[in-house]
C-alpha positions in Angstrom: 117.0 -146.6 -6.5 120.1 -145.9 -4.3 120.3 -143.2 -1.8 123.3 -141.8 -3.6 121.3 -141.5 -6.8 118.6 -139.6 -4.8 121.2 -137.1 -3.6 122.4 -136.7 -7.2 118.9 -136.1 -8.4 118.3 -133.5 -5.8 121.4 -131.7 -6.8 120.1 -131.5 -10.4 116.9 -130.0 -9.0 118.7 -127.5 -6.8 117.8 -129.3 -3.6 121.2 -129.2 -2.0 121.9 -127.3 1.2 122.3 -123.6 0.5 123.1 -120.9 2.9 120.6 -118.1 3.3 120.9 -115.0 5.4 117.6 -114.2 7.1 116.6 -112.0 9.9 115.2 -113.2 13.2 111.5 -112.8 14.0 108.1 -114.3 13.5 105.1 -112.8 11.9 101.9 -112.9 14.1 98.5 -112.8 12.7 96.0 -110.8 14.8 92.3 -110.8 14.4 90.3 -108.0 16.0 86.5 -108.3 16.4 84.9 -104.9 16.5 81.3 -104.5 17.8 79.2 -101.5 16.8 76.9 -99.9 19.4 73.5 -98.3 18.7 72.8 -95.0 20.3 69.3 -94.1 21.6 67.6 -91.5 19.5 66.0 -89.8 22.5 66.0 -90.0 26.3 62.4 -91.3 26.7 63.1 -94.5 24.8 66.7 -94.8 25.8 66.1 -97.8 28.2 64.4 -99.9 25.5 66.9 -99.0 22.9 69.8 -99.7 25.2 68.5 -103.2 25.7 68.0 -103.6 21.9 71.5 -102.4 21.3 73.0 -105.0 23.7 71.2 -107.7 21.8 72.4 -106.3 18.5 76.0 -106.2 19.8 75.8 -109.9 20.8 74.4 -110.8 17.4 77.2 -108.7 15.7 79.8 -110.6 17.8 78.3 -113.9 16.9 78.3 -113.0 13.2 81.9 -111.8 13.4 83.0 -115.1 15.0 81.2 -117.1 12.3 83.0 -115.1 9.6 86.4 -115.4 11.2 86.1 -118.8 12.8 87.1 -120.7 9.7 90.1 -118.5 9.0 93.4 -120.2 9.5 95.9 -118.4 11.6 99.5 -118.5 10.5 101.8 -120.2 12.9 104.9 -118.4 11.6 105.8 -116.2 8.7 107.5 -117.3 5.5 110.8 -115.5 6.3 113.1 -115.8 9.3 115.0 -118.0 11.8 112.7 -119.5 14.4 113.8 -121.1 17.7 112.1 -124.4 18.3 110.3 -124.4 21.6 110.0 -120.6 22.0 109.1 -119.3 18.5 107.3 -122.4 17.4 106.3 -125.7 18.9 107.5 -129.1 17.5 104.9 -130.6 15.1 103.7 -130.7 11.5 103.7 -127.5 9.4 102.5 -126.7 5.9 103.1 -123.9 3.5 101.0 -123.5 0.3 101.0 -121.4 -2.9 104.7 -121.2 -3.4 106.0 -120.8 -7.0 109.2 -121.3 -8.9 111.0 -123.2 -6.1 111.9 -119.9 -4.4 110.7 -121.1 -1.0 113.6 -122.6 1.0 113.3 -124.1 4.5 115.8 -125.7 6.8 115.8 -127.7 10.0 119.0 -127.1 12.0 120.6 -128.7 15.1 122.2 -125.4 16.2 122.3 -121.7 15.3 125.9 -121.6 14.0 124.7 -121.3 10.5 127.2 -123.8 9.1 126.6 -126.6 6.6 127.0 -129.2 9.3 124.2 -127.6 11.3 121.7 -128.7 8.7 119.5 -131.7 9.6 117.3 -131.4 6.5 116.3 -128.8 3.9 114.4 -128.4 0.7 113.2 -125.9 -2.0 109.4 -125.9 -2.4 107.1 -125.4 -5.3 103.4 -125.5 -4.5 102.8 -127.1 -1.1 105.4 -128.2 1.4 105.1 -130.2 4.6 107.7 -130.3 7.4 107.8 -132.2 10.6 109.7 -130.1 13.1 111.2 -132.3 15.9 111.6 -131.4 19.6 115.3 -132.1 19.2 115.6 -129.4 16.4 117.0 -126.1 17.5 116.3 -123.8 14.6 113.8 -123.7 11.7 114.7 -121.4 8.9 112.3 -120.2 6.2 113.1 -117.9 3.2 110.9 -116.8 0.4 108.0 -119.0 1.5 104.3 -118.4 2.1 103.3 -118.4 5.7 103.4 -121.7 7.6 100.4 -123.2 9.4 100.3 -125.9 12.0 98.6 -129.1 10.8 96.8 -131.7 12.8 98.4 -135.0 11.6 95.0 -136.8 12.2 92.9 -134.2 10.4 90.6 -135.8 7.7 90.4 -134.5 4.2 88.8 -135.2 0.8 91.5 -137.1 -1.1 91.7 -136.2 -4.8 92.5 -138.6 -7.7 94.6 -136.0 -9.7 97.4 -133.6 -8.8 99.5 -130.9 -10.3 102.8 -132.1 -11.6 104.6 -129.2 -9.8 102.3 -129.2 -6.8 104.9 -130.2 -4.3 103.9 -132.5 -1.4 100.6 -134.3 -1.0 99.5 -136.0 2.2 98.3 -139.5 1.3 94.8 -140.2 2.4 94.1 -136.5 3.0 95.2 -134.6 -0.1 95.6 -137.5 -2.5 94.1 -141.0 -2.6 96.3 -144.1 -2.8 96.4 -145.7 -6.2 98.4 -145.9 -9.4 99.0 -142.5 -11.1 100.4 -141.6 -14.5 102.2 -138.5 -15.8 103.0 -138.2 -19.5 104.9 -135.8 -21.7 107.9 -135.2 -19.4 111.2 -134.2 -20.8 114.9 -133.9 -19.9 114.6 -135.8 -16.6 113.0 -132.6 -15.1 110.2 -134.6 -13.5 111.1 -135.7 -10.0 108.7 -137.8 -7.8 109.1 -139.3 -4.4 107.1 -141.6 -2.1 107.9 -140.6 1.5 107.4 -142.3 4.8 107.2 -139.0 6.8 107.8 -135.3 6.5 111.2 -135.2 8.2 113.0 -135.1 4.8 115.9 -137.3 5.8 117.3 -139.9 3.5 115.5 -142.6 5.5 112.3 -140.8 4.8 112.3 -141.9 1.2 110.4 -145.0 0.3 111.2 -144.6 -3.5 112.0 -141.9 -6.0 112.9 -141.2 -9.6 113.7 -138.6 -12.3 111.6 -139.2 -15.4 111.5 -138.4 -19.1 108.4 -139.3 -21.1 105.8 -141.3 -19.2 105.9 -142.0 -15.4 103.7 -144.5 -13.6 103.8 -144.7 -9.8 101.7 -146.7 -7.3 101.1 -144.7 -4.1 100.3 -147.1 -1.3 98.1 -146.5 1.7 101.2 -147.0 3.9 102.9 -144.0 2.2 102.7 -140.8 4.2 103.4 -138.3 1.4 103.9 -138.1 -2.4 106.2 -135.3 -3.7 106.2 -134.2 -7.3 108.3 -131.4 -8.9 108.7 -130.4 -12.5 106.4 -133.1 -13.8 103.3 -133.0 -16.0 100.0 -133.4 -14.1 99.2 -136.8 -12.6 96.0 -138.7 -13.0 94.8 -141.9 -11.3 94.7 -144.7 -13.9 
């Protein structure tokens, strides 16, 4: 399918550049560990109880670390303009749990806020991945869930089914390569895309289509991502 057709499709799905006014600032997630201390009941046994209290405090801190160790810390909030290099580092970022395509993000080459400033942008339903480059100047996010930094080499448990409006799936991590089928789509509202990377440029697209009725797509191991919006659920066939 031609690149021009891709641009037309994205227009139908509301994925053209749109200007959004957003305030500056980033949300920081802070985790505080609070240790409770035991107080000796009387002075005669205070020495022993103080030693016991110290051990209990250490155990409490260990337990707190275990409980919070698995929690993911947001790299930046879902709303705002962020300067690359100072507010966020270049790298791969992910947002999850977005609904109704209300999450909008934008990579920009400057802070003028003009249409020509935009390098790439998208509206997200479900999950979105974005590769922020060192050459980018501004990353804009509006109406999105918080963004987290992602290790590109992180392993996962690839699934063999995905939600039709789930957004982006990382091949080999979120979804397994293979041939997938989606049925019952109507009015060309189902859009899918095989992508080479998460930069979201025209050159990032390996293949794409808008579908009515049944859709059959083979996701290869060489694909980096698979995007699906407005489709019925996909199952590996």
